[in-house]
Each structure stands twice: as structure tokens, then as C-alpha cells.
C-alpha positions in Angstrom: 136.7 51.6 175.7 138.4 55.0 175.8 137.0 57.3 178.4 136.1 59.8 175.6 134.1 57.2 173.8 132.4 56.0 177.0 131.4 59.7 177.8 130.0 60.2 174.2 128.0 57.1 174.4 126.5 58.0 177.9 125.6 61.4 176.6 123.9 59.9 173.5 122.0 57.3 175.6 120.8 60.1 178.1 119.8 62.3 175.3 118.1 59.6 173.5 116.1 57.8 176.0 115.3 60.3 178.8 114.3 59.0 182.2 111.3 60.6 183.7 110.9 61.6 187.3 107.7 60.7 189.2 106.6 64.2 188.7 107.4 64.3 184.9 106.1 60.9 184.0 103.0 61.0 181.7 99.6 60.0 182.0 98.1 57.8 179.2 94.9 58.0 177.3 94.4 55.1 174.8 91.6 55.2 172.3 91.0 51.9 170.4 88.5 51.6 167.6 86.7 48.4 166.4 87.0 46.5 163.3 88.9 49.4 161.6 92.2 48.8 159.6 95.0 51.1 158.7 93.5 52.0 155.4 90.2 53.6 156.7 91.4 57.2 157.0 92.2 60.3 155.0 95.7 60.4 156.3 96.4 56.9 155.0 94.9 57.5 151.7 91.2 56.7 151.7 89.7 59.6 149.6 86.2 59.0 150.8 87.1 59.2 154.4 85.6 62.0 156.6 88.2 61.7 159.4 89.5 65.4 160.1 90.3 64.9 163.8 92.3 61.5 163.2 94.1 63.1 160.2 94.9 66.2 162.4 96.1 63.9 165.2 98.3 62.0 162.5 100.0 65.3 161.6 101.0 66.1 165.2 102.0 62.5 166.1 104.3 59.6 165.3 102.3 58.0 162.7 103.0 54.2 162.4 101.3 52.7 159.4 102.8 49.2 159.8 101.2 48.2 163.2 100.0 44.7 163.4 97.9 42.3 165.4 98.9 38.8 165.6 95.2 37.6 165.3 92.7 39.9 163.6 89.7 39.1 165.9 88.6 41.2 169.0 89.4 39.0 171.9 93.0 37.8 170.7 93.8 41.3 169.8 92.8 42.9 172.9 94.5 40.1 175.0 97.6 40.8 173.1 97.2 44.6 173.7 96.6 44.4 177.4 99.1 41.9 178.4 102.0 42.4 176.1 102.1 38.9 175.2 101.4 36.9 171.9 98.3 34.6 171.7 100.1 31.5 172.6 101.5 32.9 175.7 98.5 34.7 176.9 96.2 31.7 176.1 93.5 33.6 173.9 94.2 32.1 170.5 90.9 33.4 168.8 87.4 34.5 169.8 86.5 30.9 169.9 89.7 29.2 171.1 91.1 29.9 174.6 93.7 28.0 176.8 94.3 28.6 180.4 97.6 30.3 181.3 98.9 30.9 184.8 100.6 34.1 185.9 99.4 36.2 183.1 99.5 39.9 184.2 97.5 42.9 182.6 97.9 46.5 182.0 96.6 47.3 185.4 98.9 44.7 187.3 101.9 46.5 185.6 101.0 50.1 186.1 99.2 50.2 189.4 102.4 49.4 191.4 103.9 52.5 189.7 101.2 54.8 191.0 98.7 54.7 188.1 94.9 54.6 188.2 93.8 52.4 185.2 90.3 52.5 184.0 88.4 51.6 180.8 85.2 53.2 179.4 83.5 51.1 176.5 84.3 47.8 174.9 86.6 45.7 177.1 86.5 42.2 175.6 89.3 41.1 178.0 89.3 39.3 181.4 92.9 38.2 182.1 95.3 39.2 184.9 94.8 39.8 188.6 94.4 43.5 189.0 91.0 45.0 188.2 90.7 47.6 185.4 88.3 50.2 186.6 84.9 50.5 184.8 84.3 54.1 183.8 80.9 54.8 182.6 80.1 56.7 179.4 80.7 54.4 176.6 78.6 51.2 175.4 80.3 48.1 176.8 78.9 45.9 174.0 79.8 46.2 170.3 76.8 44.8 168.7 74.2 47.2 169.5 72.2 49.9 167.5 71.3 53.3 168.9 74.5 53.8 171.0 75.1 57.1 172.7 78.3 58.1 174.6 79.3 60.6 177.3 82.8 61.8 178.4 81.5 62.8 181.8 82.7 59.5 183.4 86.1 60.0 181.8 86.4 63.5 183.1 85.5 62.6 186.6 87.9 59.6 186.7 90.8 61.8 185.7 89.7 64.5 187.9 89.6 62.1 190.9 93.0 60.6 190.0 94.6 64.0 189.9 93.0 65.0 193.3 94.4 62.0 194.8 97.8 62.3 193.5 97.8 59.5 191.0 98.8 59.3 187.5 96.3 57.7 185.2 95.9 55.4 182.3 92.3 55.7 180.6 91.3 53.5 177.7 88.5 54.5 175.6 87.0 51.5 173.9 85.0 52.7 171.0 82.6 50.3 169.4 82.8 51.8 165.9 83.1 50.4 163.2 81.8 47.0 164.6 78.8 45.5 162.7 75.8 46.2 162.7 77.1 49.3 160.8 74.1 51.4 161.6 75.7 54.5 163.2 76.5 57.6 161.4 75.3 58.9 158.0 76.0 56.7 155.2 74.5 59.2 152.9 77.8 61.2 153.5 79.4 58.5 151.4 77.7 58.3 147.9 78.2 54.7 146.7 78.9 55.8 143.1 81.9 57.9 144.3 83.4 55.1 146.5 86.9 53.6 145.4 86.8 49.9 146.2 89.8 47.9 147.5 91.3 46.2 144.5 90.5 42.7 145.8 87.0 43.5 146.2 84.3 42.5 143.4 82.3 45.6 142.4 78.8 45.0 143.4 76.0 47.3 145.0 76.3 45.8 148.4 80.3 45.9 148.5 79.8 49.7 147.9 77.1 50.1 150.5 79.4 48.1 152.9 82.1 50.5 152.4 79.7 53.4 152.9 78.3 51.9 156.1 81.8 51.4 157.5 82.9 54.8 156.6 80.0 56.4 158.4 80.9 54.4 161.6 84.5 55.5 161.3 83.3 59.2 161.0 81.7 58.5 164.4 85.0 57.2 165.7 86.6 60.3 164.5 84.1 62.5 166.2 85.0 60.7 169.4 88.7 61.4 168.9 87.8 65.1 168.4 86.0 65.1 171.6 88.7 63.3 173.5 91.1 66.0 172.5 88.6 68.8 173.5 88.4 67.2 177.0 92.2 67.1 177.1 92.5 70.9 176.3 89.6 71.7 178.8 91.4 69.8 181.5 94.8 71.0 180.5 96.3 67.5 179.9 98.3 67.9 176.7 101.5 68.8 178.4 101.6 65.7 180.7 99.6 63.2 178.7 100.4 60.6 175.9 97.4 60.2 173.6 97.5 56.9 171.8 95.2 56.1 168.9 94.8 52.4 167.9 92.4 51.5 164.8 92.0 47.8 166.1 92.0 45.2 163.2 90.3 45.3 159.6 87.0 45.6 158.4 84.7 42.4 158.3 85.0 41.8 154.7 86.6 38.9 152.8 90.5 38.8 153.5 89.9 41.3 156.2 88.9 40.5 159.8 89.5 36.8 160.7 92.3 36.6 158.1 96.1 37.1 158.1 96.0 39.4 155.1 96.9 43.2 155.4 93.2 44.3 155.1 92.8 42.4 158.4 95.8 42.4 160.5 97.4 45.8 159.8 96.6 48.8 161.9 97.1 52.4 162.4 98.8 53.7 165.7 99.3 57.3 166.4 101.2 58.5 169.5 101.1 62.2 170.5 102.8 64.0 173.4 103.0 67.6 172.8 106.6 68.9 172.6 108.0 65.5 173.5 107.0 62.7 170.8 108.2 64.1 167.5 105.6 64.2 164.7 106.7 61.9 161.9 105.5 59.1 159.7 107.2 55.9 159.9 106.9 52.4 158.4 108.6 50.7 161.2 107.3 47.3 162.1 105.3 47.0 165.4 102.8 45.1 167.2 99.9 45.4 169.6 101.9 43.5 172.3 104.4 46.5 172.2 102.1 48.9 173.9 102.2 47.6 177.4 106.0 47.6 177.8 106.1 51.1 176.2 103.7 52.5 178.8 105.7 50.9 181.5 108.9 52.3 180.1 107.4 55.8 180.1 106.1 55.3 183.6 109.6 54.4 184.8 109.2 50.7 185.5 111.6 47.9 184.8 111.6 45.9 181.6 108.8 43.4 182.2 110.3 40.9 179.7 107.1 40.4 177.7 106.9 39.4 174.1 106.3 43.1 173.3 109.2 45.6 173.2 109.0 49.2 174.2 108.6 51.8 171.5 109.8 54.7 173.6 113.0 54.9 171.7 111.3 55.2 168.2 108.8 57.5 169.7 111.2 59.9 171.2 114.4 59.8 169.1 114.1 60.6 165.4 117.4 58.7 164.7 115.8 55.5 165.6 114.2 54.2 162.3 113.2 50.6 163.0 111.7 48.6 165.7 111.2 44.9 164.8 112.6 42.9 162.0 109.6 40.9 161.5 106.1 40.2 162.6 104.4 36.9 163.4 100.7 36.6 162.5 99.1 33.4 164.0 95.7 32.3 163.0 94.2 28.9 164.3 90.5 29.7 164.0 88.5 29.9 161.8 91.5 28.6 159.6 95.1 27.6 160.4 97.1 30.3 158.7 100.4 31.5 159.8 102.3 34.4 158.4 105.6 36.4 158.7 105.8 40.0 157.6 109.1 41.8 156.9 109.8 45.4 155.7 108.8 44.4 152.2 107.5 41.0 152.0 104.8 38.9 153.7 104.7 35.0 153.5 101.4 33.3 154.3 101.5 29.5 155.2 98.0 27.9 155.0 97.6 24.6 156.7 94.8 23.2 154.7 94.3 24.9 151.3 91.9 22.2 150.3 89.3 23.8 152.6 87.0 26.7 151.5 88.6 29.7 153.4 85.5 31.8 153.8 84.3 32.1 157.6 80.8 31.1 158.3 79.8 34.6 159.4 79.8 35.4 155.6 76.8 33.2 155.2 74.9 34.7 158.0 71.6 36.4 157.3 71.8 38.7 160.2 75.1 40.4 159.3 75.2 42.9 156.4 78.8 41.9 155.4 77.3 38.6 154.1 75.3 40.3 151.4 78.6 41.5 149.5 80.0 38.0 149.6 76.5 36.5 148.4 76.6 39.0 145.5 80.2 38.2 144.8 79.6 34.5 144.5 76.6 35.1 142.1 78.7 37.5 139.9 81.4 34.9 139.7 79.2 32.7 137.9 79.3 34.9 134.8 82.3 37.3 135.3 85.9 35.9 135.1 87.4 38.9 136.9 84.9 38.3 139.8 85.4 34.5 139.5 89.4 35.1 140.0 88.8 37.3 143.0 86.4 34.8 144.7 88.8 31.9 143.9 91.6 33.8 145.6 89.4 34.1 148.8 88.2 30.5 148.9 91.4 28.6 147.9 94.6 30.3 149.0 97.7 28.2 148.2 99.8 26.4 150.7 102.4 29.2 150.5 101.7 32.8 149.2 104.5 35.5 148.9 103.4 39.3 148.7 105.5 42.5 148.1 103.2 44.4 150.5 104.9 47.6 149.9 103.8 47.9 146.3 100.9 45.5 146.7 99.2 46.2 150.2 96.1 44.3 149.3 98.0 41.3 148.1 96.6 40.8 144.6 99.8 39.5 143.1 101.1 36.4 144.5 104.8 36.1 143.7 105.2 32.5 145.2 105.5 30.9 141.7 108.4 33.1 140.6 111.6 31.3 140.5 113.6 34.5 141.5 111.9 34.3 144.8 112.6 30.5 145.7 115.5 31.4 148.2 113.5 34.1 149.9 110.4 31.8 150.5 112.5 29.2 151.9 114.4 31.7 154.2 111.1 33.1 155.3 109.4 29.9 155.9 112.1 28.7 158.1 112.1 32.1 160.0 108.4 31.7 160.5 108.6 28.1 161.9 111.6 29.8 164.3 109.1 32.5 165.5 106.4 30.1 166.0 108.6 27.6 168.2 110.0 30.6 170.1 106.6 31.2 171.4 105.7 27.6 172.0 103.5 27.1 168.8 103.6 23.7 166.9 105.1 24.0 163.5 102.8 21.4 162.1 99.2 22.2 161.1 96.6 20.2 162.8 95.2 17.0 161.0 92.9 17.8 158.2 90.0 15.9 160.0 90.4 17.8 163.3 87.0 19.6 163.9 87.1 23.2 164.4 85.4 24.0 167.5 83.4 27.2 168.2 82.2 28.2 171.7 78.6 29.3 171.7 78.1 33.0 171.7 81.4 33.9 170.3 81.5 36.3 167.4 
């Protein structure tokens, strides 16, 4: 390489990926919602949403609208987030399916040696690693409760103490909205006759009310984002703190939470660092496991060689347009369904299409989201459109293919189109390669194998 070329490359890398001194390295505040997909906000197109704080944050942040979890359930998603590892490697395969793994490290294991205090207020739903994540009072630790209240006093004291002692900090605010029972916020703010249902929903009264109840909870989440930013302003944190907002997984509705479809597995990620992270919208593919290596990178640590890949280049350099070539989605419970996501397409592989693919929670008398499903089933008896939508939920084909750019709610299965035969074959093979690379079997379990569920899991 010529010396001039070497100097040019060195300058480019220096400008593109700045190294932060110990004094410059940022603090982190991470807000994570609960059962909220990418599509629940005004900034992502939900007309009825009342999310001014999140929408404002999105306009000032890098806004990632193609951000995925490998499994759209609380425990595996948070294990992926806090370890930087995919489910097969961290051992949390589903809420109800766990396998012991040795040597798994968590976010605190990685950041404490770099001089950080790591604490969490609110829902944790996680227990891997060696280092303790400090418990910060103020937010409810359980997601299923009614009449929850919250306070930022504990977060303020934790941050103040870290600063007094010369520590950087990583504070996680684990919100519990919009997890059921969907009884927080004012659903009257969302008149059901004005709600625009997702295209794969059956239009029934309870479906409309479910969307209203969920939107009311998301409005409470938005208020918590506003309060977080007010605290950051009060404490003069914006100049040296990266604020990350993660919506978590999709709503607990059919083809949402517990499923590999976009309505369940796709999230919103916002990252804001005033004057440092360039505000822009990107469709670059990324995953929850990318967060830990990103924080380590900003903190000045070495590459931890996890399943996740640092997002620092994408966040700091507007010339970087892409991050991952594909995403692996890996459900084993309640149903064995694997998927690969590319820039344009998603291929879903269902291991046992002969089973009815509706999770037992949708028959529960104690959960509101079971009411829409009951109405959908009843309406399907006399309405052909409803019957087609219900059939699509209950009986997915072995292989499905969707153009998720033009069809994000996956209503038009392209797998039977001859022009996609080669694409399906190539994507299926690539999916198996991704599964093998992280230690997964590429054969579905036998049809007679029971699906075990631990008592008390949700």
C-alpha cells in the first residue's frame, strides 16, 4: 500500500470511529418498554398514538426501525439484550425453556471493569452472569400489577452518587408498560371508532378496545421518557450521556408477541447523544444482542467477541448505511418457528404446520387479549374475510415468504410464486447456516415431543 493511501485510510478511520478518553467516555441511560413493537408510535406511523416525547426523541436521534429480537418473549429478549448473546448461547430459549450455560457474562460483568456503575430500576426479568446489577428503587419490578406508580428519585440519587465517587454509570429503566393487564393510562384518549386496525386483525369491538388499552399504556411509557429527559436536563447529563430507547417486543396479540412475525419480533431503537450521534432514520438491520458490544465500544473496552456487533460505526458515521446482512429469529416455544430477515424479505420456517399455532394464553379468561381472539373465532364462522385471517394465524405453511418492506404485517405470502423459488431455496439454506453457527439443530423436534412449560412462566 502506498504511504499516501495508508495515511488517507488512517485519517478516515480516526474520523469515523473516534476513541474516547476516560474523561470523554459517555454514560448510558437505557429505557426499555414492555410488549411494545416498532409500530406503536407517532414517529413510526401510528396515527392514534399520543407519544410526543418519543417522537421528539426520534427526531433528535438515530432512529432504527428494523431492530429485532431473536425471540419475542420477555425473558429471552432481556437475556439477549443484557448478555450480547443469542438464545442458544445464553441458554434462555423462551420464557418456559431454559438451558444452563457456563461462563455467560452480563452487562455489569463487562462495564464494571471499565469503571462503570451499572444499575436497573423496574422490570429486570433476568438473572445471568456473575456481577450484580444494582437495584435502583423507583419503578415496579413486576409487569403484571395494576395501580403502579413510579419515581425518579432513586435514579437521581444513583447517578449523583456515581458522579460523586468518580464513576461513569449505566442506568437501565425497565418500564412495565405496555404489558398486560392493560389498565394504566386513559383508554378514553383513544376512541375505538377512530382506531385504524392492523391489516391482519379481524375488526371486532374487543380488537379495537385492545388497541386502545395498549395505546393508553404506551402513552404512560411516553410520559416516562419525557420525565427521563427532564431529569437529564436537570442534572446536566445530555452532553456526556447516551440515551437509548428500546421498545422491547410486539403487543400480545395474534402474530405479535410469542411469534416470529414482524408484529412481534420487530422493535424501535433510538440512540441520542447531543452533538455526537447524528440524527437520522435508518433501516439498517440490527438486534438486541448488539447493544452490549456497542456500550463496551463507547466505553473504550476491547471487542468482547459476542454474537452482537457494535453499532458505534453506524451511530457515529453517516456514511455507514448498513449493519447486518440478515437477522436470525429462533422460536422453540410455544411453537418451533425459525426465520431469516434480510433487507427486503423474511422467510419463516414452521416445524409442525399441522398444529394450531395459537398460544394457550389466548384462551385465558384472565387476560384481556384473549377476548379479541374469541371474537375473531366467532366472526370467522360467518365471515369469509375473518375466516381467512384466523386460518392464517392457526395454520401457517411450512415455508412462508414475505416482502416486509411493502408488506410489514405479512398479509401476502409469496412462497407459492414461481419467481421466488430460487430466493426461497437460498434463504432457507442461509437460515440453516445461521442456526448451525450458533449451535442450533436444523431439524424440527419430533411431532410427538411434548412442549413443556414451567409453572409460573408467562
